[in-house]
The first five atom37 places (N, CA, C, CB, O) and aatype in JSON, in Angstrom:
{
  "aatype": [12, 3, 10, 6, 18, 5, 1, 10, 18, 10, 14, 14, 7, 16, 3, 1, 1, 16, 0, 5, 16, 19, 10, 16, 10, 8, 0, 6, 13, 7, 3, 17, 6, 10, 6, 1, 10, 1, 10, 10, 14, 3, 7, 15, 1, 1, 0, 19, 10, 1, 1, 8, 1, 1, 14, 7, 7, 0, 7, 16, 0, 13, 14, 15, 18, 10, 14, 16],
  "atom_mask": [
    [1, 1, 1, 1, 1],
    [1, 1, 1, 1, 1],
    [1, 1, 1, 1, 1],
    [1, 1, 1, 1, 1],
    [1, 1, 1, 1, 1],
    [1, 1, 1, 1, 1],
    [1, 1, 1, 1, 1],
    [1, 1, 1, 1, 1],
    [1, 1, 1, 1, 1],
    [1, 1, 1, 1, 1],
    [1, 1, 1, 1, 1],
    [1, 1, 1, 1, 1],
    [1, 1, 1, 0, 1],
    [1, 1, 1, 1, 1],
    [1, 1, 1, 1, 1],
    [1, 1, 1, 1, 1],
    [1, 1, 1, 1, 1],
    [1, 1, 1, 1, 1],
    [1, 1, 1, 1, 1],
    [1, 1, 1, 1, 1],
    [1, 1, 1, 1, 1],
    [1, 1, 1, 1, 1],
    [1, 1, 1, 1, 1],
    [1, 1, 1, 1, 1],
    [1, 1, 1, 1, 1],
    [1, 1, 1, 1, 1],
    [1, 1, 1, 1, 1],
    [1, 1, 1, 1, 1],
    [1, 1, 1, 1, 1],
    [1, 1, 1, 0, 1],
    [1, 1, 1, 1, 1],
    [1, 1, 1, 1, 1],
    [1, 1, 1, 1, 1],
    [1, 1, 1, 1, 1],
    [1, 1, 1, 1, 1],
    [1, 1, 1, 1, 1],
    [1, 1, 1, 1, 1],
    [1, 1, 1, 1, 1],
    [1, 1, 1, 1, 1],
    [1, 1, 1, 1, 1],
    [1, 1, 1, 1, 1],
    [1, 1, 1, 1, 1],
    [1, 1, 1, 0, 1],
    [1, 1, 1, 1, 1],
    [1, 1, 1, 1, 1],
    [1, 1, 1, 1, 1],
    [1, 1, 1, 1, 1],
    [1, 1, 1, 1, 1],
    [1, 1, 1, 1, 1],
    [1, 1, 1, 1, 1],
    [1, 1, 1, 1, 1],
    [1, 1, 1, 1, 1],
    [1, 1, 1, 1, 1],
    [1, 1, 1, 1, 1],
    [1, 1, 1, 1, 1],
    [1, 1, 1, 0, 1],
    [1, 1, 1, 0, 1],
    [1, 1, 1, 1, 1],
    [1, 1, 1, 0, 1],
    [1, 1, 1, 1, 1],
    [1, 1, 1, 1, 1],
    [1, 1, 1, 1, 1],
    [1, 1, 1, 1, 1],
    [1, 1, 1, 1, 1],
    [1, 1, 1, 1, 1],
    [1, 1, 1, 1, 1],
    [1, 1, 1, 1, 1],
    [1, 1, 1, 1, 1]
  ],
  "atom_positions": [
    [[36.14, -56.66, -42.89], [34.29, -56.77, -43.64], [33.41, -56.31, -42.72], [33.56, -58.47, -44.01], [33.35, -56.96, -41.68]],
    [[32.54, -55.14, -42.86], [31.68, -54.61, -42.15], [30.29, -55.2, -42.36], [31.77, -53.3, -42.34], [29.72, -54.55, -43.25]],
    [[29.47, -56.27, -41.85], [28.51, -56.55, -41.71], [27.58, -55.94, -41.24], [28.59, -57.22, -41.4], [27.94, -55.62, -40.1]],
    [[25.84, -55.31, -41.58], [24.98, -55.19, -40.91], [23.99, -56.21, -40.67], [24.6, -54.3, -41.25], [23.75, -57.05, -41.53]],
    [[23.22, -56.21, -39.18], [22.13, -57.18, -39.4], [20.56, -56.33, -39.58], [22.16, -58.29, -38.0], [20.35, -55.16, -39.88]],
    [[19.97, -57.03, -39.39], [18.34, -56.71, -39.15], [17.69, -58.19, -38.86], [17.51, -55.91, -40.69], [17.97, -59.36, -39.14]],
    [[16.91, -57.63, -38.31], [15.92, -58.97, -37.73], [14.54, -58.56, -37.87], [16.13, -59.4, -36.0], [14.14, -57.4, -37.71]],
    [[13.67, -59.77, -38.25], [12.54, -59.76, -39.15], [11.59, -60.7, -37.78], [12.88, -60.64, -41.03], [12.26, -61.22, -36.89]],
    [[10.21, -60.82, -37.77], [9.77, -61.17, -36.87], [8.54, -61.41, -37.82], [9.87, -60.35, -35.66], [7.93, -60.46, -38.32]],
    [[8.17, -62.83, -38.06], [6.87, -63.12, -38.77], [5.71, -63.65, -37.96], [7.12, -64.09, -39.82], [6.12, -64.77, -37.65]],
    [[5.03, -63.58, -37.67], [3.37, -63.52, -36.42], [3.0, -64.91, -37.05], [1.63, -61.85, -36.74], [3.13, -65.18, -38.25]],
    [[2.54, -65.76, -36.09], [1.63, -66.8, -36.01], [0.59, -66.94, -37.33], [0.88, -66.57, -34.69], [-0.29, -66.14, -37.65]],
    [[0.98, -68.3, -38.05], [-0.08, -67.83, -39.12], [-0.26, -67.7, -40.27], [0.0, 0.0, 0.0], [-1.1, -68.03, -41.11]],
    [[1.22, -66.82, -40.18], [2.03, -66.3, -41.49], [2.39, -67.98, -42.1], [3.77, -65.12, -41.01], [2.92, -68.93, -41.53]],
    [[1.8, -67.84, -43.59], [2.33, -69.13, -43.93], [3.75, -69.18, -44.87], [1.17, -69.85, -44.67], [4.01, -68.21, -45.59]],
    [[4.54, -70.22, -44.83], [5.79, -70.66, -45.48], [6.09, -70.06, -46.81], [5.77, -72.08, -45.64], [7.27, -69.93, -47.14]],
    [[5.01, -69.64, -47.72], [5.18, -69.3, -48.89], [4.97, -67.72, -48.47], [4.23, -70.06, -49.97], [5.74, -66.97, -49.07]],
    [[4.18, -67.17, -47.68], [4.49, -65.81, -47.44], [5.51, -65.37, -46.51], [3.43, -65.26, -47.07], [5.81, -64.18, -46.56]],
    [[6.04, -66.05, -45.75], [7.21, -66.19, -45.5], [8.51, -65.88, -46.0], [7.18, -66.97, -45.41], [9.44, -65.26, -45.49]],
    [[8.34, -66.7, -47.6], [9.28, -67.08, -48.53], [9.36, -65.46, -49.04], [8.77, -68.42, -49.69], [10.17, -64.53, -49.05]],
    [[7.57, -65.81, -49.56], [7.98, -64.18, -50.21], [8.92, -62.82, -49.67], [6.68, -63.51, -50.29], [9.66, -62.22, -50.44]],
    [[8.79, -62.5, -48.41], [9.45, -61.21, -47.43], [10.47, -61.59, -47.28], [8.95, -60.8, -46.05], [11.24, -60.74, -46.83]],
    [[10.93, -62.65, -47.47], [12.33, -62.95, -47.35], [13.41, -62.69, -48.69], [12.33, -64.43, -46.97], [14.43, -62.0, -48.77]],
    [[12.73, -63.52, -49.66], [13.03, -62.84, -51.0], [12.85, -61.28, -51.47], [12.25, -63.52, -51.85], [13.76, -60.57, -51.9]],
    [[11.71, -60.97, -51.31], [11.65, -59.45, -51.65], [13.38, -58.79, -50.43], [9.47, -58.64, -50.95], [14.41, -58.52, -51.04]],
    [[13.37, -58.7, -49.31], [14.64, -58.21, -48.38], [15.79, -58.35, -49.28], [14.91, -59.14, -46.93], [16.63, -57.49, -49.53]],
    [[15.7, -59.83, -49.82], [17.23, -60.4, -50.71], [17.4, -59.55, -51.56], [17.29, -61.86, -51.56], [18.48, -59.02, -51.8]],
    [[16.02, -59.23, -52.31], [16.3, -58.84, -54.19], [16.49, -57.39, -54.07], [14.74, -59.17, -55.5], [17.42, -57.0, -54.77]],
    [[15.78, -56.31, -53.26], [15.68, -55.32, -52.94], [16.44, -54.73, -52.09], [14.83, -55.26, -52.75], [16.62, -53.52, -52.23]],
    [[17.02, -55.37, -51.09], [17.48, -54.66, -49.99], [19.37, -55.27, -49.79], [0.0, 0.0, 0.0], [20.3, -54.83, -49.1]],
    [[19.27, -56.41, -50.76], [20.94, -57.05, -50.72], [21.22, -57.82, -49.49], [22.18, -55.8, -50.73], [22.33, -58.1, -49.04]],
    [[20.04, -58.11, -49.0], [20.33, -59.04, -47.37], [20.34, -60.1, -47.68], [19.32, -59.05, -46.11], [19.8, -60.44, -48.73]],
    [[21.1, -61.19, -46.66], [20.85, -62.87, -47.27], [20.57, -63.12, -45.47], [22.71, -64.06, -48.35], [20.84, -62.47, -44.46]],
    [[19.88, -64.43, -45.77], [19.91, -65.01, -44.78], [20.93, -65.57, -43.63], [19.45, -65.59, -45.17], [21.8, -66.36, -43.98]],
    [[20.84, -65.16, -42.23], [21.66, -65.76, -41.74], [21.04, -66.95, -40.95], [22.4, -64.91, -41.11], [21.78, -67.93, -40.9]],
    [[19.7, -67.07, -40.26], [19.02, -67.51, -39.79], [17.69, -67.51, -39.41], [19.45, -67.56, -39.39], [17.27, -66.43, -39.0]],
    [[16.82, -68.56, -39.43], [15.38, -68.79, -39.27], [15.48, -69.69, -38.13], [14.57, -69.4, -40.57], [16.26, -70.57, -37.76]],
    [[14.43, -69.18, -37.71], [13.83, -69.75, -36.59], [12.7, -70.2, -36.67], [13.79, -69.07, -35.68], [12.05, -69.34, -37.26]],
    [[11.91, -71.23, -36.37], [10.54, -71.39, -36.27], [10.09, -71.5, -34.89], [10.12, -72.5, -37.0], [10.92, -72.17, -34.28]],
    [[9.16, -71.13, -34.15], [9.07, -71.02, -32.79], [7.98, -72.15, -32.56], [8.7, -69.5, -32.28], [7.32, -72.65, -33.47]],
    [[7.9, -72.46, -31.27], [6.66, -73.53, -31.18], [5.0, -72.7, -30.95], [7.04, -74.67, -29.61], [3.91, -73.19, -30.68]],
    [[5.28, -71.76, -31.11], [4.04, -70.93, -30.99], [3.26, -70.7, -32.82], [4.66, -69.21, -30.15], [2.08, -70.47, -33.09]],
    [[4.59, -70.88, -33.89], [3.71, -70.74, -35.29], [4.89, -69.15, -35.58], [0.0, 0.0, 0.0], [5.37, -69.08, -36.71]],
    [[5.06, -68.62, -35.12], [5.94, -67.46, -35.49], [7.47, -67.92, -35.89], [5.98, -66.43, -34.23], [7.99, -68.99, -35.6]],
    [[8.06, -66.83, -36.63], [9.08, -67.45, -37.21], [10.05, -65.84, -36.19], [8.97, -67.74, -39.4], [9.64, -64.86, -35.56]],
    [[11.26, -66.33, -36.53], [12.36, -65.1, -36.05], [13.48, -65.03, -37.1], [13.15, -65.41, -34.46], [14.21, -66.02, -37.08]],
    [[13.81, -64.03, -38.06], [15.03, -64.36, -38.78], [15.76, -63.39, -38.86], [14.91, -64.82, -39.97], [15.25, -62.27, -38.95]],
    [[17.36, -63.57, -38.85], [18.08, -62.62, -38.94], [18.6, -62.69, -40.19], [18.91, -62.54, -38.0], [18.73, -63.83, -40.64]],
    [[19.09, -61.34, -41.2], [19.62, -60.79, -42.01], [20.48, -60.06, -42.08], [19.14, -60.5, -42.39], [20.43, -59.07, -41.35]],
    [[21.9, -60.31, -43.22], [23.28, -59.49, -43.03], [23.27, -59.52, -44.64], [24.83, -60.31, -42.03], [23.04, -60.25, -45.6]],
    [[23.7, -58.17, -44.25], [24.6, -57.4, -45.99], [25.78, -56.47, -45.48], [23.29, -56.01, -47.21], [25.97, -55.82, -44.44]],
    [[26.47, -56.67, -46.64], [27.62, -55.92, -46.47], [27.28, -54.15, -45.76], [28.3, -55.94, -48.09], [26.26, -53.49, -45.89]],
    [[27.88, -53.98, -45.4], [27.48, -52.63, -45.21], [28.34, -51.81, -46.86], [28.19, -52.02, -43.33], [29.15, -52.35, -47.62]],
    [[27.78, -50.42, -46.95], [28.19, -49.99, -47.91], [28.87, -48.71, -47.92], [27.34, -50.06, -48.59], [28.2, -47.9, -47.29]],
    [[29.57, -48.37, -48.23], [30.82, -46.8, -48.22], [29.72, -45.78, -48.21], [32.14, -46.45, -49.97], [28.76, -45.64, -48.98]],
    [[30.12, -45.07, -47.1], [29.76, -43.8, -46.73], [28.08, -44.16, -46.09], [0.0, 0.0, 0.0], [27.11, -43.41, -46.0]],
    [[28.22, -45.57, -45.74], [26.77, -45.52, -44.72], [25.18, -45.31, -45.79], [0.0, 0.0, 0.0], [24.15, -45.29, -45.1]],
    [[24.96, -45.16, -47.33], [24.46, -45.12, -47.52], [23.52, -46.72, -48.11], [24.88, -44.17, -47.78], [23.86, -47.44, -49.05]],
    [[22.72, -46.84, -47.51], [22.0, -47.98, -47.74], [20.48, -47.6, -48.13], [0.0, 0.0, 0.0], [19.82, -46.59, -47.87]],
    [[20.19, -48.68, -48.8], [18.43, -48.81, -49.44], [18.08, -48.71, -48.5], [17.66, -50.03, -50.18], [18.5, -49.42, -47.58]],
    [[16.98, -47.62, -48.3], [15.98, -48.38, -47.27], [14.93, -49.37, -47.61], [15.23, -47.45, -46.62], [14.73, -48.9, -48.73]],
    [[14.37, -50.04, -47.56], [12.95, -51.32, -47.43], [12.25, -51.4, -46.42], [13.28, -52.79, -47.45], [12.77, -51.83, -45.39]],
    [[11.01, -51.06, -46.42], [9.72, -50.71, -46.09], [9.83, -52.47, -45.18], [8.42, -50.27, -47.7], [9.88, -53.54, -45.77]],
    [[9.85, -52.2, -42.97], [8.95, -53.74, -43.45], [7.91, -53.75, -42.85], [9.54, -55.22, -43.13], [7.59, -52.96, -41.96]],
    [[7.06, -54.94, -43.41], [5.75, -54.85, -43.64], [4.86, -55.59, -41.98], [5.5, -55.78, -45.28], [3.75, -55.57, -41.46]],
    [[6.03, -56.06, -41.78], [5.37, -56.82, -40.44], [6.67, -56.3, -39.47], [5.12, -58.92, -40.59], [7.89, -56.14, -39.59]],
    [[5.56, -56.12, -38.37], [6.45, -55.71, -37.04], [7.7, -56.48, -36.75], [5.62, -55.87, -35.75], [7.89, -57.63, -37.13]],
    [[8.51, -55.8, -36.07], [10.27, -56.33, -35.58], [10.33, -56.5, -34.14], [11.65, -55.09, -35.92], [11.38, -56.85, -33.6]]
  ]
}
């Protein structure tokens, strides 16, 4: 079972609802699932997403709107 990972950084000031929306969009349109989410002391969040690697390496490109 091959997995691929993506790291997301949500800057300080990102409210909980916005963070939820960003993660939901990645899940729905990129087939990502949440592996880990950390809320850091400065208010930023770091998320690790994972999904099963697709045969042939063909994946859905989903742009990250926030810096990683």
